[in-house]
C-alpha positions in Angstrom: 0.0 0.0 0.0 2.8 2.4 0.8 4.5 1.6 -2.5 1.3 2.4 -4.4 0.9 5.6 -2.5 4.5 6.6 -3.0 4.2 6.2 -6.7 1.3 8.7 -6.9 2.8 11.6 -9.1 0.6 14.4 -7.9 1.0 15.7 -4.3 -2.7 16.5 -4.2 -3.4 12.8 -4.3 -1.2 12.0 -1.3 -3.8 12.7 1.3 -1.3 14.4 3.6 -1.0 17.9 5.0 0.7 20.6 2.8 3.6 20.6 5.3 4.0 16.9 4.9 3.8 17.0 1.2 6.5 19.7 1.2 8.8 17.6 3.4 8.3 14.5 1.2 9.2 16.5 -1.9 12.2 17.9 -0.2 13.5 14.5 0.9 12.8 13.0 -2.5 14.1 15.8 -4.8 16.2 18.3 -2.9 19.8 18.7 -4.3 21.6 17.9 -1.0 25.1 19.4 -0.7 26.3 16.8 1.9 24.5 13.6 2.4 21.2 12.7 0.7 19.0 10.6 2.9 19.2 6.9 1.9 16.2 5.4 0.2 15.6 3.2 3.3 15.5 6.3 5.5 12.9 8.0 3.4 11.0 4.8 3.0 10.8 4.3 6.8 9.5 7.9 7.3 7.1 7.5 4.4 5.7 4.4 6.1 5.1 6.3 9.4 3.5 9.1 7.5 1.3 6.7 5.5 0.1 5.0 8.8 -0.6 8.4 10.4 -2.0 10.5 7.6 -3.2 8.2 4.8 -4.3 4.9 6.4 -7.2 6.4 8.4 -8.8 7.4 5.2 -8.7 4.1 3.3 -10.4 0.8 3.9 -7.1 -1.2 3.7 -5.4 1.3 6.0 -8.1 1.1 8.6 -7.8 -2.7 8.6 -4.0 -2.4 9.2 -4.4 0.2 11.9 -7.0 -2.0 13.7 -4.5 -4.9 13.6 -1.8 -2.6 15.0 -4.2 -1.3 17.7 -5.1 -4.9 18.7 -1.4 -5.8 19.0 -0.8 -2.7 21.1 -3.8 -3.5 23.4 -2.3 -6.9 24.2 1.2 -5.6 24.8 0.7 -2.3 26.4 -2.9 -0.9 26.9 -3.4 2.8 26.3 0.0 3.4 24.7 0.0 3.0 21.0 3.5 2.1 19.8 5.0 1.6 16.3 8.5 0.4 15.7 10.6 0.8 12.6 13.5 -1.6 12.2 16.6 -0.5 10.4 19.9 -2.3 10.1 23.1 -1.2 11.8 24.5 1.7 9.8 21.3 2.5 8.1 21.1 5.9 9.7 18.5 5.7 12.5 19.4 9.1 13.8 18.5 10.6 10.4 15.2 8.8 10.5 14.5 10.1 14.0 15.4 13.7 12.8 13.0 13.3 9.9 10.2 12.0 12.0 10.7 14.8 14.6 10.7 17.4 11.8 7.5 16.0 10.3 5.7 15.9 13.6 6.9 19.2 14.9 6.3 21.3 11.8 2.8 19.9 11.5 2.1 20.3 15.3 3.3 24.0 15.2 1.3 24.8 12.1 -1.8 22.8 13.2 -1.9 23.5 16.9 -5.4 22.1 17.3 -4.6 18.7 15.7 -4.2 15.7 18.0 -2.4 13.8 15.1 0.9 15.6 15.7 3.2 16.3 18.5 6.2 18.6 19.2 7.2 16.7 22.4 9.6 13.8 22.2 11.3 11.4 24.6 14.4 9.7 23.2 15.8 6.9 25.4 19.4 6.0 24.5 21.1 2.7 25.3 24.2 4.3 26.7 25.9 7.6 27.5 28.0 7.6 24.3 24.9 7.2 22.1 23.0 9.8 24.2 25.8 12.3 23.5 25.7 11.5 19.8 21.9 12.0 19.6 22.3 15.7 20.6 22.2 16.4 16.8 18.4 15.9 17.2 18.2 19.1 19.2 17.3 21.9 16.7 19.5 24.4 18.5 22.6 22.1 18.4 25.4 23.5 16.2 25.5 20.2 14.3 21.7 19.8 14.1 20.8 17.4 11.4 17.8 19.6 10.4 20.1 22.4 9.2 23.5 20.7 8.8 22.2 17.8 6.8 19.5 20.0 5.1 16.7 17.7 6.3 14.3 20.6 6.4 13.7 23.5 4.0 15.2 26.7 5.4 11.9 28.5 5.9 10.6 25.6 8.1 13.7 25.5 10.5 12.1 28.2 12.8 9.2 25.9 13.5 11.6 23.2 14.7 12.8 25.5 17.5 9.4 24.8 19.2 10.1 21.1 19.6 10.5 19.8 23.1 13.1 17.0 23.0 14.3 15.1 26.0 17.2 12.8 25.4 18.0 10.5 28.3 19.8 7.3 29.1 17.7 4.2 29.9 19.5 3.9 33.2 17.5 6.9 34.3 14.4 4.6 34.5 16.1 1.8 36.5 15.5 1.5 40.2 18.6 2.5 42.1 20.1 0.2 44.7 20.8 1.7 48.1 23.7 0.6 50.1 23.4 0.9 53.9 
């Protein structure tokens, strides 16, 4: 279903917000000066976009969303989760940046929508990874949004309104007390 949707030539057929359509066109066609996002990165983000913006408006999409919802109910009631699996070295940080950009820009420009968020909690597996993920903060000097040109220049200001907390998973562990 995502492949069929991706092949639609006219952005007016995509059933996404104008902001999302603009980001998709940017990721697919921008003349990147440093590193162009890999196809698998764009595909992962397109899948998330399709599930959130397109699927609710199609019969097949509604069936898929119901299956995902049922799986979430069994695993963790009241918290809908979706996982994207990418191989080592596939650029998961870039995918996270693209997802944050998509969600934040839409949330800022559509403040009454419940479909988008500008708040993110990123849980890293270790301190080294936590430090590397700082590039997801829009104000970081090496921010992927600007440095890797993941967002058109006129949309960068909207990203400044993102609330991103990057922490280590150890922060959630119970601490042992020594007497």
